[in-house]
mmCIF file as gemmi writes it, N, C-alpha and C atoms, coordinates in Angstrom:
data_model
loop_
_atom_site.group_PDB
_atom_site.id
_atom_site.type_symbol
_atom_site.label_atom_id
_atom_site.label_alt_id
_atom_site.label_comp_id
_atom_site.label_asym_id
_atom_site.label_entity_id
_atom_site.label_seq_id
_atom_site.pdbx_PDB_ins_code
_atom_site.Cartn_x
_atom_site.Cartn_y
_atom_site.Cartn_z
_atom_site.occupancy
_atom_site.B_iso_or_equiv
_atom_site.pdbx_formal_charge
_atom_site.auth_seq_id
_atom_site.auth_asym_id
_atom_site.pdbx_PDB_model_num
ATOM 1 N N . UNK Axp A 1 ? 154.215 140.036 -97.813 1 0 ? 1 A 1
ATOM 2 C CA . UNK Axp A 1 ? 155.43 140.314 -96.403 1 0 ? 1 A 1
ATOM 3 C C . UNK Axp A 1 ? 154.951 140.027 -95.059 1 0 ? 1 A 1
ATOM 4 N N . UNK Axp A 2 ? 155.153 138.987 -94.166 1 0 ? 2 A 1
ATOM 5 C CA . UNK Axp A 2 ? 154.377 138.961 -92.989 1 0 ? 2 A 1
ATOM 6 C C . UNK Axp A 2 ? 154.301 140.238 -91.984 1 0 ? 2 A 1
ATOM 7 N N . UNK Axp A 3 ? 153.324 139.852 -90.989 1 0 ? 3 A 1
ATOM 8 C CA . UNK Axp A 3 ? 153.634 140.872 -90.321 1 0 ? 3 A 1
ATOM 9 C C . UNK Axp A 3 ? 154.395 140.399 -88.803 1 0 ? 3 A 1
ATOM 10 N N . UNK Axp A 4 ? 154.953 141.947 -88.331 1 0 ? 4 A 1
ATOM 11 C CA . UNK Axp A 4 ? 156.136 141.666 -87.154 1 0 ? 4 A 1
ATOM 12 C C . UNK Axp A 4 ? 154.94 140.993 -86.017 1 0 ? 4 A 1
ATOM 13 N N . UNK Axp A 5 ? 155.539 140.158 -84.954 1 0 ? 5 A 1
ATOM 14 C CA . UNK Axp A 5 ? 154.531 139.171 -83.424 1 0 ? 5 A 1
ATOM 15 C C . UNK Axp A 5 ? 154.193 140.19 -83.207 1 0 ? 5 A 1
ATOM 16 N N . UNK Axp A 6 ? 152.647 139.585 -82.549 1 0 ? 6 A 1
ATOM 17 C CA . UNK Axp A 6 ? 152.509 140.609 -81.545 1 0 ? 6 A 1
ATOM 18 C C . UNK Axp A 6 ? 153.297 140.544 -80.128 1 0 ? 6 A 1
ATOM 19 N N . UNK Axp A 7 ? 153.468 141.677 -79.755 1 0 ? 7 A 1
ATOM 20 C CA . UNK Axp A 7 ? 154.175 140.999 -77.819 1 0 ? 7 A 1
ATOM 21 C C . UNK Axp A 7 ? 153.107 140.067 -77.606 1 0 ? 7 A 1
ATOM 22 N N . UNK Axp A 8 ? 153.842 138.747 -76.754 1 0 ? 8 A 1
ATOM 23 C CA . UNK Axp A 8 ? 153.09 137.914 -76.29 1 0 ? 8 A 1
ATOM 24 C C . UNK Axp A 8 ? 152.221 137.04 -77.212 1 0 ? 8 A 1
ATOM 25 N N . UNK Axp A 9 ? 151.492 137.2 -78.112 1 0 ? 9 A 1
ATOM 26 C CA . UNK Axp A 9 ? 150.981 136.218 -78.882 1 0 ? 9 A 1
ATOM 27 C C . UNK Axp A 9 ? 151.588 134.976 -79.054 1 0 ? 9 A 1
ATOM 28 N N . UNK Axp A 10 ? 150.568 133.796 -78.152 1 0 ? 10 A 1
ATOM 29 C CA . UNK Axp A 10 ? 151.082 132.387 -78.258 1 0 ? 10 A 1
ATOM 30 C C . UNK Axp A 10 ? 150.133 131.435 -79.25 1 0 ? 10 A 1
ATOM 31 N N . UNK Axp A 11 ? 150.035 130.689 -79.729 1 0 ? 11 A 1
ATOM 32 C CA . UNK Axp A 11 ? 149.104 129.375 -79.892 1 0 ? 11 A 1
ATOM 33 C C . UNK Axp A 11 ? 149.565 128.135 -79.751 1 0 ? 11 A 1
ATOM 34 N N . UNK Axp A 12 ? 148.581 127.805 -79.737 1 0 ? 12 A 1
ATOM 35 C CA . UNK Axp A 12 ? 148.178 126.007 -80.204 1 0 ? 12 A 1
ATOM 36 C C . UNK Axp A 12 ? 148.557 125.184 -81.267 1 0 ? 12 A 1
ATOM 37 N N . UNK Axp A 13 ? 148.639 126.223 -82.273 1 0 ? 13 A 1
ATOM 38 C CA . UNK Axp A 13 ? 148.469 125.463 -83.655 1 0 ? 13 A 1
ATOM 39 C C . UNK Axp A 13 ? 149.086 124.187 -84.058 1 0 ? 13 A 1
ATOM 40 N N . UNK Axp A 14 ? 150.994 124.252 -83.254 1 0 ? 14 A 1
ATOM 41 C CA . UNK Axp A 14 ? 151.386 122.969 -83.647 1 0 ? 14 A 1
ATOM 42 C C . UNK Axp A 14 ? 151.206 121.85 -83.392 1 0 ? 14 A 1
ATOM 43 N N . UNK Axp A 15 ? 150.58 121.561 -81.673 1 0 ? 15 A 1
ATOM 44 C CA . UNK Axp A 15 ? 150.032 121.168 -80.787 1 0 ? 15 A 1
ATOM 45 C C . UNK Axp A 15 ? 148.714 120.702 -82.014 1 0 ? 15 A 1
ATOM 46 N N . UNK Axp A 16 ? 147.861 121.525 -81.899 1 0 ? 16 A 1
ATOM 47 C CA . UNK Axp A 16 ? 146.697 120.864 -82.625 1 0 ? 16 A 1
ATOM 48 C C . UNK Axp A 16 ? 147.041 120.063 -83.887 1 0 ? 16 A 1
ATOM 49 N N . UNK Axp A 17 ? 147.539 121.13 -85.06 1 0 ? 17 A 1
ATOM 50 C CA . UNK Axp A 17 ? 147.863 120.301 -86.135 1 0 ? 17 A 1
ATOM 51 C C . UNK Axp A 17 ? 148.607 118.659 -85.858 1 0 ? 17 A 1
ATOM 52 N N . UNK Axp A 18 ? 149.839 118.722 -85.029 1 0 ? 18 A 1
ATOM 53 C CA . UNK Axp A 18 ? 150.06 117.056 -84.784 1 0 ? 18 A 1
ATOM 54 C C . UNK Axp A 18 ? 149.145 115.579 -84.357 1 0 ? 18 A 1
ATOM 55 N N . UNK Axp A 19 ? 148.194 116.758 -83.854 1 0 ? 19 A 1
ATOM 56 C CA . UNK Axp A 19 ? 146.829 115.579 -83.307 1 0 ? 19 A 1
ATOM 57 C C . UNK Axp A 19 ? 145.971 115.389 -84.388 1 0 ? 19 A 1
ATOM 58 N N . UNK Axp A 20 ? 146.534 115.888 -85.386 1 0 ? 20 A 1
ATOM 59 C CA . UNK Axp A 20 ? 145.504 115.725 -86.755 1 0 ? 20 A 1
ATOM 60 C C . UNK Axp A 20 ? 146.207 114.683 -87.047 1 0 ? 20 A 1
ATOM 61 N N . UNK Axp A 21 ? 146.393 113.084 -86.774 1 0 ? 21 A 1
ATOM 62 C CA . UNK Axp A 21 ? 147.544 112.454 -87.543 1 0 ? 21 A 1
ATOM 63 C C . UNK Axp A 21 ? 148.831 112.901 -88.476 1 0 ? 21 A 1
ATOM 64 N N . UNK Axp A 22 ? 149.439 113.91 -87.706 1 0 ? 22 A 1
ATOM 65 C CA . UNK Axp A 22 ? 150.626 114.764 -88.146 1 0 ? 22 A 1
ATOM 66 C C . UNK Axp A 22 ? 150.366 115.284 -89.269 1 0 ? 22 A 1
ATOM 67 N N . UNK Axp A 23 ? 149.291 116.024 -89.427 1 0 ? 23 A 1
ATOM 68 C CA . UNK Axp A 23 ? 149.345 116.744 -90.311 1 0 ? 23 A 1
ATOM 69 C C . UNK Axp A 23 ? 150.358 117.387 -90.934 1 0 ? 23 A 1
ATOM 70 N N . UNK Axp A 24 ? 150.898 117.858 -91.948 1 0 ? 24 A 1
ATOM 71 C CA . UNK Axp A 24 ? 152.241 118.693 -91.871 1 0 ? 24 A 1
ATOM 72 C C . UNK Axp A 24 ? 151.707 119.905 -92.122 1 0 ? 24 A 1
ATOM 73 N N . UNK Axp A 25 ? 152.646 120.627 -92.236 1 0 ? 25 A 1
ATOM 74 C CA . UNK Axp A 25 ? 152.912 122.469 -92.101 1 0 ? 25 A 1
ATOM 75 C C . UNK Axp A 25 ? 152.407 122.579 -93.596 1 0 ? 25 A 1
ATOM 76 N N . UNK Axp A 26 ? 152.522 121.933 -94.91 1 0 ? 26 A 1
ATOM 77 C CA . UNK Axp A 26 ? 151.882 122.128 -96.056 1 0 ? 26 A 1
ATOM 78 C C . UNK Axp A 26 ? 150.956 122.161 -95.932 1 0 ? 26 A 1
ATOM 79 N N . UNK Axp A 27 ? 150.166 120.619 -95.513 1 0 ? 27 A 1
ATOM 80 C CA . UNK Axp A 27 ? 148.67 120.324 -95.659 1 0 ? 27 A 1
ATOM 81 C C . UNK Axp A 27 ? 147.963 121.185 -94.541 1 0 ? 27 A 1
ATOM 82 N N . UNK Axp A 28 ? 148.091 121.993 -93.745 1 0 ? 28 A 1
ATOM 83 C CA . UNK Axp A 28 ? 147.591 122.789 -93.128 1 0 ? 28 A 1
ATOM 84 C C . UNK Axp A 28 ? 147.222 124.026 -94.011 1 0 ? 28 A 1
ATOM 85 N N . UNK Axp A 29 ? 148.626 124.343 -94.595 1 0 ? 29 A 1
ATOM 86 C CA . UNK Axp A 29 ? 148.916 125.633 -95.166 1 0 ? 29 A 1
ATOM 87 C C . UNK Axp A 29 ? 147.869 125.507 -96.3 1 0 ? 29 A 1
ATOM 88 N N . UNK Axp A 30 ? 147.964 124.709 -96.859 1 0 ? 30 A 1
ATOM 89 C CA . UNK Axp A 30 ? 146.921 124.144 -98.403 1 0 ? 30 A 1
ATOM 90 C C . UNK Axp A 30 ? 145.426 124.468 -97.641 1 0 ? 30 A 1
ATOM 91 N N . UNK Axp A 31 ? 145.149 123.99 -96.532 1 0 ? 31 A 1
ATOM 92 C CA . UNK Axp A 31 ? 143.546 124.025 -96.162 1 0 ? 31 A 1
ATOM 93 C C . UNK Axp A 31 ? 142.877 125.276 -96.062 1 0 ? 31 A 1
ATOM 94 N N . UNK Axp A 32 ? 144.033 126.425 -95.448 1 0 ? 32 A 1
ATOM 95 C CA . UNK Axp A 32 ? 143.655 127.646 -95.303 1 0 ? 32 A 1
ATOM 96 C C . UNK Axp A 32 ? 144.015 128.921 -95.887 1 0 ? 32 A 1
ATOM 97 N N . UNK Axp A 33 ? 145.02 128.341 -97.173 1 0 ? 33 A 1
ATOM 98 C CA . UNK Axp A 33 ? 145.454 129.049 -98.286 1 0 ? 33 A 1
ATOM 99 C C . UNK Axp A 33 ? 146.345 130.014 -97.836 1 0 ? 33 A 1
ATOM 100 N N . UNK Axp A 34 ? 147.497 129.856 -97.035 1 0 ? 34 A 1
ATOM 101 C CA . UNK Axp A 34 ? 148.731 130.566 -96.575 1 0 ? 34 A 1
ATOM 102 C C . UNK Axp A 34 ? 149.941 129.308 -97.464 1 0 ? 34 A 1
ATOM 103 N N . UNK Axp A 35 ? 151.013 130.09 -97.038 1 0 ? 35 A 1
ATOM 104 C CA . UNK Axp A 35 ? 152.484 129.156 -97.319 1 0 ? 35 A 1
ATOM 105 C C . UNK Axp A 35 ? 152.591 128.697 -96.408 1 0 ? 35 A 1
ATOM 106 N N . UNK Axp A 36 ? 153.462 127.357 -96.502 1 0 ? 36 A 1
ATOM 107 C CA . UNK Axp A 36 ? 153.934 126.609 -95.434 1 0 ? 36 A 1
ATOM 108 C C . UNK Axp A 36 ? 154.817 127.679 -94.638 1 0 ? 36 A 1
ATOM 109 N N . UNK Axp A 37 ? 155.628 128.388 -95.223 1 0 ? 37 A 1
ATOM 110 C CA . UNK Axp A 37 ? 156.604 129.365 -94.851 1 0 ? 37 A 1
ATOM 111 C C . UNK Axp A 37 ? 155.894 130.23 -93.516 1 0 ? 37 A 1
ATOM 112 N N . UNK Axp A 38 ? 154.415 130.45 -93.735 1 0 ? 38 A 1
ATOM 113 C CA . UNK Axp A 38 ? 153.867 131.044 -92.614 1 0 ? 38 A 1
ATOM 114 C C . UNK Axp A 38 ? 152.931 130.516 -91.611 1 0 ? 38 A 1
ATOM 115 N N . UNK Axp A 39 ? 152.999 129.12 -91.626 1 0 ? 39 A 1
ATOM 116 C CA . UNK Axp A 39 ? 152.359 128.352 -90.771 1 0 ? 39 A 1
ATOM 117 C C . UNK Axp A 39 ? 153.866 128.201 -90.035 1 0 ? 39 A 1
ATOM 118 N N . UNK Axp A 40 ? 154.851 127.981 -90.427 1 0 ? 40 A 1
ATOM 119 C CA . UNK Axp A 40 ? 156.609 127.42 -89.963 1 0 ? 40 A 1
ATOM 120 C C . UNK Axp A 40 ? 156.317 128.983 -88.804 1 0 ? 40 A 1
ATOM 121 N N . UNK Axp A 41 ? 156.399 130.084 -89.511 1 0 ? 41 A 1
ATOM 122 C CA . UNK Axp A 41 ? 156.193 131.329 -88.744 1 0 ? 41 A 1
ATOM 123 C C . UNK Axp A 41 ? 155.184 131.795 -87.47 1 0 ? 41 A 1
ATOM 124 N N . UNK Axp A 42 ? 153.946 131.236 -88.059 1 0 ? 42 A 1
ATOM 125 C CA . UNK Axp A 42 ? 152.925 131.41 -87.329 1 0 ? 42 A 1
ATOM 126 C C . UNK Axp A 42 ? 153.072 130.392 -85.79 1 0 ? 42 A 1
ATOM 127 N N . UNK Axp A 43 ? 153.338 129.102 -85.931 1 0 ? 43 A 1
ATOM 128 C CA . UNK Axp A 43 ? 153.98 128.493 -84.825 1 0 ? 43 A 1
ATOM 129 C C . UNK Axp A 43 ? 154.723 128.878 -84.37 1 0 ? 43 A 1
ATOM 130 N N . UNK Axp A 44 ? 156.045 129.705 -84.746 1 0 ? 44 A 1
ATOM 131 C CA . UNK Axp A 44 ? 157.271 130.009 -84 1 0 ? 44 A 1
ATOM 132 C C . UNK Axp A 44 ? 157.013 131.286 -83.16 1 0 ? 44 A 1
ATOM 133 N N . UNK Axp A 45 ? 155.734 131.622 -83.36 1 0 ? 45 A 1
ATOM 134 C CA . UNK Axp A 45 ? 155.256 133.022 -82.651 1 0 ? 45 A 1
ATOM 135 C C . UNK Axp A 45 ? 155.937 134.135 -83.083 1 0 ? 45 A 1
ATOM 136 N N . UNK Axp A 46 ? 156.22 134.087 -84.784 1 0 ? 46 A 1
ATOM 137 C CA . UNK Axp A 46 ? 157.095 135.184 -85.764 1 0 ? 46 A 1
ATOM 138 C C . UNK Axp A 46 ? 156.247 135.575 -86.413 1 0 ? 46 A 1
ATOM 139 N N . UNK Axp A 47 ? 154.628 135.329 -86.721 1 0 ? 47 A 1
ATOM 140 C CA . UNK Axp A 47 ? 154.083 136.121 -87.617 1 0 ? 47 A 1
ATOM 141 C C . UNK Axp A 47 ? 152.274 135.779 -86.451 1 0 ? 47 A 1
ATOM 142 N N . UNK Axp A 48 ? 152.291 137.214 -86.641 1 0 ? 48 A 1
ATOM 143 C CA . UNK Axp A 48 ? 150.534 137.482 -86.603 1 0 ? 48 A 1
ATOM 144 C C . UNK Axp A 48 ? 149.557 137.452 -87.178 1 0 ? 48 A 1
ATOM 145 N N . UNK Axp A 49 ? 148.375 136.401 -87.323 1 0 ? 49 A 1
ATOM 146 C CA . UNK Axp A 49 ? 147.885 135.984 -88.422 1 0 ? 49 A 1
ATOM 147 C C . UNK Axp A 49 ? 146.622 137.293 -88.599 1 0 ? 49 A 1
ATOM 148 N N . UNK Axp A 50 ? 146.152 137.189 -89.164 1 0 ? 50 A 1
ATOM 149 C CA . UNK Axp A 50 ? 144.993 138.136 -89.937 1 0 ? 50 A 1
ATOM 150 C C . UNK Axp A 50 ? 143.731 137.678 -89.06 1 0 ? 50 A 1
ATOM 151 N N . UNK Axp A 51 ? 142.927 138.286 -88.793 1 0 ? 51 A 1
ATOM 152 C CA . UNK Axp A 51 ? 141.481 137.433 -88.478 1 0 ? 51 A 1
ATOM 153 C C . UNK Axp A 51 ? 140.836 136.254 -89.063 1 0 ? 51 A 1
ATOM 154 N N . UNK Axp A 52 ? 141.329 136.861 -90.632 1 0 ? 52 A 1
ATOM 155 C CA . UNK Axp A 52 ? 140.37 136.316 -91.32 1 0 ? 52 A 1
ATOM 156 C C . UNK Axp A 52 ? 141.078 134.529 -91.52 1 0 ? 52 A 1
ATOM 157 N N . UNK Axp A 53 ? 142.633 134.958 -91.598 1 0 ? 53 A 1
ATOM 158 C CA . UNK Axp A 53 ? 143.532 133.497 -91.414 1 0 ? 53 A 1
ATOM 159 C C . UNK Axp A 53 ? 142.919 132.377 -90.116 1 0 ? 53 A 1
ATOM 160 N N . UNK Axp A 54 ? 143.515 133.204 -89.181 1 0 ? 54 A 1
ATOM 161 C CA . UNK Axp A 54 ? 142.642 132.664 -87.534 1 0 ? 54 A 1
ATOM 162 C C . UNK Axp A 54 ? 141.585 132.099 -87.614 1 0 ? 54 A 1
ATOM 163 N N . UNK Axp A 55 ? 140.126 132.477 -88.45 1 0 ? 55 A 1
ATOM 164 C CA . UNK Axp A 55 ? 139.057 131.725 -88.223 1 0 ? 55 A 1
ATOM 165 C C . UNK Axp A 55 ? 139.034 130.933 -89.456 1 0 ? 55 A 1
ATOM 166 N N . UNK Axp A 56 ? 139.746 130.964 -90.669 1 0 ? 56 A 1
ATOM 167 C CA . UNK Axp A 56 ? 140.298 129.706 -91.156 1 0 ? 56 A 1
ATOM 168 C C . UNK Axp A 56 ? 141.251 128.188 -90.57 1 0 ? 56 A 1
ATOM 169 N N . UNK Axp A 57 ? 141.829 128.755 -89.501 1 0 ? 57 A 1
ATOM 170 C CA . UNK Axp A 57 ? 142.969 127.512 -88.668 1 0 ? 57 A 1
ATOM 171 C C . UNK Axp A 57 ? 141.413 127.161 -87.466 1 0 ? 57 A 1
ATOM 172 N N . UNK Axp A 58 ? 141.216 127.745 -86.688 1 0 ? 58 A 1
ATOM 173 C CA . UNK Axp A 58 ? 139.727 127.788 -85.552 1 0 ? 58 A 1
ATOM 174 C C . UNK Axp A 58 ? 138.862 126.893 -86.637 1 0 ? 58 A 1
ATOM 175 N N . UNK Axp A 59 ? 138.422 126.785 -87.613 1 0 ? 59 A 1
ATOM 176 C CA . UNK Axp A 59 ? 137.467 125.933 -88.388 1 0 ? 59 A 1
ATOM 177 C C . UNK Axp A 59 ? 137.955 125.432 -88.439 1 0 ? 59 A 1
ATOM 178 N N . UNK Axp A 60 ? 139.417 124.857 -89.315 1 0 ? 60 A 1
ATOM 179 C CA . UNK Axp A 60 ? 140.476 123.452 -89.872 1 0 ? 60 A 1
ATOM 180 C C . UNK Axp A 60 ? 140.279 122.327 -88.553 1 0 ? 60 A 1
ATOM 181 N N . UNK Axp A 61 ? 140.582 123.194 -87.31 1 0 ? 61 A 1
ATOM 182 C CA . UNK Axp A 61 ? 140.834 122.167 -85.833 1 0 ? 61 A 1
ATOM 183 C C . UNK Axp A 61 ? 139.624 122.067 -84.991 1 0 ? 61 A 1
ATOM 184 N N . UNK Axp A 62 ? 138.111 122.857 -85.988 1 0 ? 62 A 1
ATOM 185 C CA . UNK Axp A 62 ? 137.267 122.861 -84.832 1 0 ? 62 A 1
ATOM 186 C C . UNK Axp A 62 ? 137.255 123.123 -83.545 1 0 ? 62 A 1
ATOM 187 N N . UNK Axp A 63 ? 137.529 124.598 -83.797 1 0 ? 63 A 1
ATOM 188 C CA . UNK Axp A 63 ? 138.132 125.094 -82.002 1 0 ? 63 A 1
ATOM 189 C C . UNK Axp A 63 ? 137.394 126.399 -82.162 1 0 ? 63 A 1
ATOM 190 N N . UNK Axp A 64 ? 137.34 127.357 -81.087 1 0 ? 64 A 1
ATOM 191 C CA . UNK Axp A 64 ? 137.262 128.529 -81.191 1 0 ? 64 A 1
ATOM 192 C C . UNK Axp A 64 ? 138.462 129.365 -81.655 1 0 ? 64 A 1
ATOM 193 N N . UNK Axp A 65 ? 138.792 130.398 -82.024 1 0 ? 65 A 1
ATOM 194 C CA . UNK Axp A 65 ? 139.893 131.333 -81.768 1 0 ? 65 A 1
ATOM 195 C C . UNK Axp A 65 ? 140.942 131.505 -80.767 1 0 ? 65 A 1
ATOM 196 N N . UNK Axp A 66 ? 139.742 131.283 -79.584 1 0 ? 66 A 1
ATOM 197 C CA . UNK Axp A 66 ? 140.666 131.795 -77.805 1 0 ? 66 A 1
ATOM 198 C C . UNK Axp A 66 ? 140.908 130.593 -77.579 1 0 ? 66 A 1
ATOM 199 N N . UNK Axp A 67 ? 140.416 129.063 -77.93 1 0 ? 67 A 1
ATOM 200 C CA . UNK Axp A 67 ? 141.3 128.094 -77.713 1 0 ? 67 A 1
ATOM 201 C C . UNK Axp A 67 ? 142.053 127.457 -78.374 1 0 ? 67 A 1
ATOM 202 N N . UNK Axp A 68 ? 142.976 128.578 -79.371 1 0 ? 68 A 1
ATOM 203 C CA . UNK Axp A 68 ? 144.197 128.594 -80.485 1 0 ? 68 A 1
ATOM 204 C C . UNK Axp A 68 ? 145.018 129.385 -79.853 1 0 ? 68 A 1
ATOM 205 N N . UNK Axp A 69 ? 144.898 131.127 -79.822 1 0 ? 69 A 1
ATOM 206 C CA . UNK Axp A 69 ? 145.293 132.042 -80.04 1 0 ? 69 A 1
ATOM 207 C C . UNK Axp A 69 ? 145.305 132.776 -78.332 1 0 ? 69 A 1
ATOM 208 N N . UNK Axp A 70 ? 145.766 133.109 -77.714 1 0 ? 70 A 1
ATOM 209 C CA . UNK Axp A 70 ? 145.946 133.772 -76.591 1 0 ? 70 A 1
ATOM 210 C C . UNK Axp A 70 ? 147.259 134.957 -76.122 1 0 ? 70 A 1
ATOM 211 N N . UNK Axp A 71 ? 146.658 136.081 -75.757 1 0 ? 71 A 1
ATOM 212 C CA . UNK Axp A 71 ? 147.938 137.058 -75.229 1 0 ? 71 A 1
ATOM 213 C C . UNK Axp A 71 ? 148.521 136.475 -73.93 1 0 ? 71 A 1
ATOM 214 N N . UNK Axp A 72 ? 149.9 136.351 -74.294 1 0 ? 72 A 1
ATOM 215 C CA . UNK Axp A 72 ? 150.915 135.941 -72.599 1 0 ? 72 A 1
ATOM 216 C C . UNK Axp A 72 ? 151.057 137.496 -71.818 1 0 ? 72 A 1
ATOM 217 N N . UNK Axp A 73 ? 150.29 136.954 -70.289 1 0 ? 73 A 1
ATOM 218 C CA . UNK Axp A 73 ? 150.439 138.369 -69.476 1 0 ? 73 A 1
ATOM 219 C C . UNK Axp A 73 ? 152.089 138.452 -69.166 1 0 ? 73 A 1
ATOM 220 N N . UNK Axp A 74 ? 152.314 140.007 -69.529 1 0 ? 74 A 1
ATOM 221 C CA . UNK Axp A 74 ? 153.684 140.3 -69.406 1 0 ? 74 A 1
ATOM 222 C C . UNK Axp A 74 ? 153.995 140.561 -67.762 1 0 ? 74 A 1
ATOM 223 N N . UNK Axp A 75 ? 154.673 139.965 -66.919 1 0 ? 75 A 1
ATOM 224 C CA . UNK Axp A 75 ? 154.617 139.96 -65.256 1 0 ? 75 A 1
ATOM 225 C C . UNK Axp A 75 ? 154.512 141.258 -64.976 1 0 ? 75 A 1
């Protein structure tokens, strides 16, 4: 069961995925060991990834976690 979204947690997963020759959600899911639905929820900021998943995503895109995920400051 997916975790609830952390308030203000944002990401660049969709943008990075699209820059990789239009990588599909399923292809990314297969690479990092989750379902396509998890990637869909993650891209919509409806799912907060575990640290292990965030690290696998960062490794896939050859980026640091901070380059992909950030907390949006509340006014």
